[in-house]
N, C-alpha and C positions, 0 to 999 in steps of 0.2 A: 134905880131900876134892876130888877132880878137881872143874874150870868145869862145869856142862853148856854144851853149844853149842845155839844156839835162832837159829833163820833167822825174822826177821822181815817179814812184809809189807809194802808201801805204808797201807796204809789205819791197821795200827796204829800206824805212824811217826805219820801226821796225831794221832792218839787219846792219843799219848806227849806231843807235843808241846802239846797241849792240858793234860796231866795233869803238863807239867815247871811249864807258866807258875803253876799252883796249888802244886804240892809237892817240885818239885828234885828227882826221883827217878832221870832219866838216870844220874848219875853213882854211883847204888848200882846202876844195874843194869849197866852196864859194870865196875863191878868186883866183879862179882860171878858174873856167864855172860860165856863168850864171844858175841860178838854178830855176827848174819851177815848176810849179805842176797846175792843175786843178781845179776850183773853186768844184769837184768831188770827188776830192785825199781830197783836201782840210777838208769835210766833213767827211772825213773817218779818216783822221789822227785828227782830232778833237776826232773824238767820241772813238779812240785807246787810246789818251791821249799819242800820242806819243811827245817828247820835242826834239825830234832829229832834226823836220823841224825848222827854225829860220825862222819864217813868217814875218820879217821884211827885210829880204835878201832875200828872195822869190819874184819870179815875179808867179801872177795867172794869168793862160791863160782862156778863155771861153773855151768852148765844140765849135767842130766846127762839126754841124751836115751835115757832108758828106757819099759816098756809104761805109769808113769805118767804122763810125761808127754806120750804121742801120745793116750793113753786121755784126758788132762784139757785136751790142747787139739782135739781131735775130740768135746770136751760142750760147746766153746764157752769154756773157761776162755782171758781173755791168758795172755802168753809170761811175765808175772812173777810169776800164780800159777800156772803149768806147770812153771817155773823151781823155783817154794820146793817144790811139790810132788813135785818129780823130784828130789831132794836126800833126802827122808825115806822113804827105802825101808828097810828091813828090816838092812841092811847096815850104817849108817851112826847112828852116834850124835847126831843131830840131833832137835830139837822144834822146831816150826813154832808160829809164832804170829801166826792170823790174824784177824781178823774177818767175814771171808765165809763165811758158814752153806753155802752151800753148797761149797766147799773143805772145810773140816772135817768136813763129811756123806763128801762122796767119800774123804779122808783116812784115815776113821775104819773106813770099807770094807775098804782097803787094809793095814789094819792100821799105819797111820802114827803117831806121837806127832804130836799137833796141837791146841792148843788156843788158846782165845782168851786174847785181854790178861787179863782180869780175873782167868782161872786161873794166870798165869803171875803176876801179885801174891799171889796165895792164897799160893800155892807161895813167891816170898820172904818174905812175912811168916811162914811157919811155920819158916824158915831164919834168922829171924829179920835180914832186911836191911832189910825195912820195915818199921812197924812198924803197929800195929792201928789207929789214925786214921788213918795214912797208909791203910791198906786199906778203911777205912771211908769216909772220904773219895774215894778212885777210885772206891769203890762206888759212891756218890747219883751224882758226877758222871759217873760212864758210865752210871745208870739216866735221868739229866737228859738225856742226848745220846741216848736209845734205843738207847742200845750193847747193852742187857743188857737180860732180861725182868724182869718183876718179881718174876717165882719165882728168878732167879737174885737179884736184890737179895735177897729174901725170905733165902735160900739163904745169902749170904754173913754177914747179919747172925746168921744162928743160928750159925754157924761161928764167927764173932768170938766170940760172947755163950760157948762152951765150947772156945776154944780159948787 
């Protein structure tokens, strides 16, 4: 099976750092998917000193100056968010991972493949890359951090019971 390629936003890296301290999941992530960021996301990672992103194992993509990029900047998204969304046009095989609800909404309107971190973790669990216990712990932690809604937490618990 070919590895999927994901582009991870800055805030998701922050959450991955928190989860890594509890579960040590980053190695599984890097071994199972092609992890990407953009130059603009790299600037933010460096600015916020996020150690969860292993630059040596991460592909750095250029910004694509296209309609999605222009629309996102005109709507007030920062350069990092705009660069992420610009790489998710329908001709590319990238999956975006973001915790930014307005960015998720914009990407969905464009038909881009963009999901939250919890959804990526669910996918990795379905692929037997993460365990069900890992996903349960991730769900509880992301709910505690108010990163996911109570509705999403209930959905994940139900999914874990039936899969």
